Backbone as CSV, one residue per row, in Angstrom:
resi,resn,N_x,N_y,N_z,CA_x,CA_y,CA_z,C_x,C_y,C_z
1,MET,118.389,31.119,71.591,119.024,30.729,72.832,118.246,31.394,73.959
2,ASN,117.860,30.636,74.932,117.159,31.154,76.106,118.211,31.506,77.154
3,LEU,118.385,32.800,77.385,119.443,33.241,78.288,119.086,33.039,79.752
4,ASN,117.913,32.523,80.007,117.544,32.227,81.391,118.174,30.923,81.856
5,ASP,118.577,30.113,80.929,119.196,28.825,81.235,120.671,29.063,81.573
6,GLU,121.124,28.598,82.725,122.493,28.815,83.171,123.519,28.222,82.200
7,GLY,123.202,27.082,81.604,124.106,26.448,80.638,124.290,27.316,79.406
8,ASP,123.203,27.921,78.954,123.286,28.810,77.795,124.099,30.059,78.115
9,MET,123.970,30.561,79.308,124.753,31.735,79.712,126.246,31.412,79.705
10,GLU,126.594,30.214,80.162,127.999,29.802,80.150,128.519,29.688,78.725
11,LYS,127.692,29.136,77.826,128.089,29.018,76.419,128.302,30.401,75.817
12,LEU,127.394,31.319,76.137,127.525,32.681,75.631,128.817,33.317,76.151
13,LYS,129.141,33.116,77.404,130.370,33.651,77.982,131.594,33.077,77.261
14,GLU,131.544,31.773,76.959,132.661,31.141,76.250,132.831,31.733,74.858
15,VAL,131.712,31.911,74.157,131.757,32.481,72.804,132.316,33.899,72.859
16,MET,131.842,34.693,73.807,132.312,36.072,73.933,133.804,36.114,74.288
17,ALA,134.256,35.193,75.118,135.673,35.144,75.483,136.534,34.828,74.260
18,VAL,136.091,33.878,73.456,136.831,33.525,72.242,136.836,34.709,71.277
19,MET,135.683,35.344,71.111,135.605,36.496,70.197,136.517,37.624,70.650
20,SER,136.580,37.860,71.951,137.385,38.981,72.445,138.880,38.745,72.275
21,THR,139.310,37.506,72.145,140.734,37.244,71.926,141.049,36.985,70.448
22,GLU,140.162,36.313,69.754,140.448,35.920,68.371,140.220,37.041,67.370
23,ILE,139.207,37.867,67.567,138.941,38.942,66.612,140.095,39.938,66.572
24,PRO,140.624,40.400,67.699,141.792,41.304,67.613,142.987,40.665,66.897
25,LYS,143.215,39.370,67.115,144.311,38.683,66.424,144.070,38.681,64.914
26,LEU,142.829,38.416,64.521,142.479,38.384,63.109,142.673,39.765,62.478
27,LEU,142.207,40.798,63.158,142.356,42.156,62.641,143.819,42.555,62.517
28,GLU,144.622,42.178,63.496,146.057,42.475,63.440,146.704,41.765,62.255
29,SER,146.320,40.510,62.042,146.876,39.748,60.928,146.496,40.376,59.586
30,ILE,145.242,40.775,59.454,144.785,41.419,58.217,145.555,42.715,57.995
31,SER,145.683,43.492,59.048,146.380,44.772,58.949,147.834,44.575,58.528
32,LYS,148.530,43.617,59.143,149.928,43.358,58.794,150.066,42.907,57.345
33,THR,149.116,42.094,56.882,149.157,41.597,55.514,148.928,42.719,54.521
34,MET,147.918,43.532,54.790,147.573,44.588,53.847,148.601,45.714,53.827
35,PHE,149.260,45.953,54.952,150.135,47.104,55.032,151.600,46.729,55.159
36,SER,151.975,45.636,54.537,153.395,45.323,54.474,154.049,46.389,53.597
37,ALA,155.331,46.550,53.744,156.047,47.552,52.949,155.870,47.280,51.456
38,GLU,155.905,46.019,51.091,155.763,45.644,49.679,154.375,46.011,49.154
39,ASN,153.329,45.682,49.936,151.965,45.988,49.504,151.721,47.494,49.460
40,ALA,152.268,48.219,50.415,152.113,49.673,50.426,152.791,50.291,49.202
41,ALA,153.953,49.773,48.848,154.664,50.277,47.666,153.863,50.000,46.400
42,LYS,153.301,48.800,46.301,152.486,48.453,45.131,151.260,49.344,45.035
43,LEU,150.613,49.587,46.165,149.439,50.442,46.168,149.808,51.857,45.745
44,GLY,150.939,52.339,46.220,151.403,53.664,45.819,151.637,53.745,44.317
45,GLU,152.267,52.719,43.762,152.525,52.685,42.324,151.221,52.615,41.537
46,GLN,150.279,51.785,41.994,148.988,51.663,41.312,148.210,52.972,41.364
47,THR,148.283,53.642,42.506,147.572,54.901,42.653,148.182,55.970,41.757
48,ALA,149.496,56.028,41.710,150.167,56.996,40.835,149.818,56.717,39.369
49,GLU,149.782,55.459,39.000,149.420,55.084,37.626,147.968,55.455,37.330
50,PHE,147.071,55.244,38.283,145.667,55.620,38.142,145.561,57.125,37.879
51,TYR,146.255,57.903,38.701,146.253,59.361,38.540,146.780,59.757,37.157
52,LYS,147.886,59.157,36.772,148.507,59.484,35.476,147.553,59.176,34.321
53,LYS,146.851,58.060,34.400,145.910,57.701,33.334,144.747,58.691,33.268
54,LEU,144.297,59.153,34.429,143.232,60.158,34.431,143.708,61.439,33.756
55,LYS,144.942,61.851,34.080,145.512,63.052,33.469,145.693,62.867,31.962
56,ASP,146.179,61.684,31.571,146.372,61.386,30.153,145.045,61.400,29.393
57,ALA,143.965,61.095,30.100,142.638,61.084,29.481,142.065,62.501,29.359
58,GLY,142.789,63.501,29.887,142.369,64.879,29.717,141.710,65.523,30.926
59,MET,141.733,64.867,32.059,141.131,65.460,33.253,142.030,66.548,33.822
60,THR,141.381,67.498,34.509,142.157,68.539,35.187,142.838,67.927,36.400
61,ASP,143.809,68.672,36.950,144.480,68.203,38.163,143.468,67.951,39.272
62,GLU,142.540,68.882,39.444,141.554,68.765,40.522,140.650,67.545,40.339
63,GLN,140.162,67.327,39.104,139.311,66.164,38.840,140.069,64.862,39.101
64,ALA,141.285,64.795,38.578,142.087,63.575,38.733,142.407,63.328,40.202
65,PHE,142.708,64.393,40.944,143.038,64.235,42.351,141.826,63.731,43.142
66,LYS,140.650,64.297,42.883,139.442,63.856,43.596,139.139,62.389,43.321
67,LEU,139.236,61.986,42.067,138.993,60.576,41.744,140.055,59.670,42.341
68,THR,141.278,60.158,42.386,142.356,59.369,42.980,142.140,59.206,44.478
69,GLU,141.657,60.253,45.139,141.321,60.132,46.562,140.259,59.066,46.778
70,GLN,139.242,59.049,45.911,138.199,58.027,46.024,138.774,56.635,45.779
71,PHE,139.673,56.544,44.819,140.345,55.280,44.523,141.101,54.794,45.760
72,MET,141.856,55.709,46.399,142.625,55.344,47.590,141.706,54.925,48.738
73,ALA,140.549,55.565,48.846,139.611,55.244,49.926,139.151,53.797,49.849
74,ASN,139.155,53.224,48.650,138.753,51.824,48.493,139.715,50.870,49.187
75,PHE,140.926,51.333,49.479,141.940,50.483,50.102,142.212,50.868,51.559
76,SER,141.328,51.637,52.136,141.503,52.101,53.506,141.083,51.026,54.498
77,ILE,142.030,50.462,55.210,141.721,49.417,56.188,140.838,49.956,57.305
78,GLY,141.075,51.173,57.715,140.247,51.762,58.765,138.792,51.849,58.356
79,LYS,138.559,52.285,57.120,137.184,52.387,56.633,136.571,51.015,56.445
80,MET,137.365,50.076,55.936,136.851,48.712,55.760,136.440,48.123,57.095
81,LEU,137.340,48.204,58.064,137.047,47.639,59.378,135.922,48.401,60.054
82,GLY,135.909,49.705,59.878,134.839,50.507,60.465,133.482,50.110,59.940
83,SER,133.385,49.851,58.647,132.097,49.444,58.093,131.720,48.041,58.560
84,ILE,132.724,47.202,58.774,132.445,45.848,59.254,131.918,45.874,60.678
85,ILE,132.504,46.717,61.512,132.094,46.720,62.918,131.175,47.886,63.254
86,GLY,130.485,48.387,62.250,129.444,49.371,62.503,129.909,50.798,62.638
87,GLY,130.956,51.145,61.969,131.386,52.529,61.952,132.320,52.917,63.074
88,ALA,132.718,51.991,63.910,133.653,52.330,64.988,134.992,52.702,64.389
89,ARG,135.659,53.668,64.994,136.956,54.095,64.520,137.982,53.883,65.616
90,GLY,139.207,53.832,65.266,140.228,53.610,66.277,141.596,53.613,65.669
91,PRO,142.419,52.579,65.967,143.794,52.536,65.490,143.921,52.602,63.975
92,GLY,142.876,52.185,63.258,142.908,52.234,61.803,143.102,53.638,61.280
93,ASP,142.684,54.647,62.048,142.841,56.032,61.624,144.311,56.372,61.410
94,GLU,145.163,55.973,62.323,146.592,56.261,62.203,147.200,55.500,61.032
95,ILE,146.775,54.270,60.832,147.265,53.477,59.698,146.853,54.151,58.405
96,ASP,145.567,54.554,58.322,145.081,55.241,57.132,145.914,56.477,56.839
97,LYS,146.175,57.256,57.870,146.918,58.501,57.703,148.306,58.228,57.137
98,GLU,148.995,57.248,57.697,150.348,56.911,57.242,150.341,56.422,55.793
99,VAL,149.411,55.527,55.472,149.340,54.989,54.106,148.981,56.094,53.122
100,ASN,148.013,56.929,53.482,147.617,58.012,52.585,148.761,58.985,52.339
101,GLU,149.541,59.277,53.374,150.693,60.169,53.199,151.721,59.551,52.246
102,ARG,151.956,58.265,52.393,152.918,57.598,51.506,152.416,57.597,50.061
103,ILE,151.113,57.363,49.901,150.538,57.337,48.551,150.591,58.725,47.929
104,LYS,150.267,59.746,48.715,150.325,61.110,48.194,151.737,61.462,47.757
105,LYS,152.731,60.987,48.514,154.125,61.232,48.139,154.441,60.545,46.813
106,LYS,153.957,59.307,46.638,154.192,58.582,45.374,153.556,59.337,44.210
107,ILE,152.337,59.852,44.419,151.658,60.597,43.360,152.466,61.845,43.011
108,LYS,152.898,62.569,44.043,153.688,63.783,43.814,154.977,63.439,43.070
109,ASP,155.647,62.361,43.487,156.877,61.952,42.812,156.617,61.600,41.357
110,ALA,155.501,60.909,41.094,155.161,60.543,39.725,154.852,61.776,38.889
111,MET,154.197,62.752,39.499,153.887,63.993,38.777,155.159,64.765,38.489
112,ASP,156.098,64.762,39.421,157.358,65.471,39.226,158.206,64.833,38.131
113,ASP,158.053,63.516,37.933,158.811,62.803,36.910,158.329,63.141,35.502
114,ASP,157.072,63.585,35.390,156.509,63.899,34.054,156.975,65.167,33.502
């Protein structure tokens, strides 16, 4: 695209305007889908089960916890979005924190049940 052409500049402005409104909507939709109460509960249960299987396989608490943290990181919306948009961080940090706290509570509850 030759940006010296006024018509091309207008097209670029239109594309940028659409991106600035549609991308935030898309990100919000993804975030709401991934972090529904039901999905968060399922992730917590899966993470607790992952931890339990590591322990059952003979790993120490520390080894199992480190691997479980890595497992949880795979589901971090903030990290996913950050890698998509070049490492930028923002509101995803708070979402990550809340989800991680809930998952850690599920793991602790599962450990207490054993």
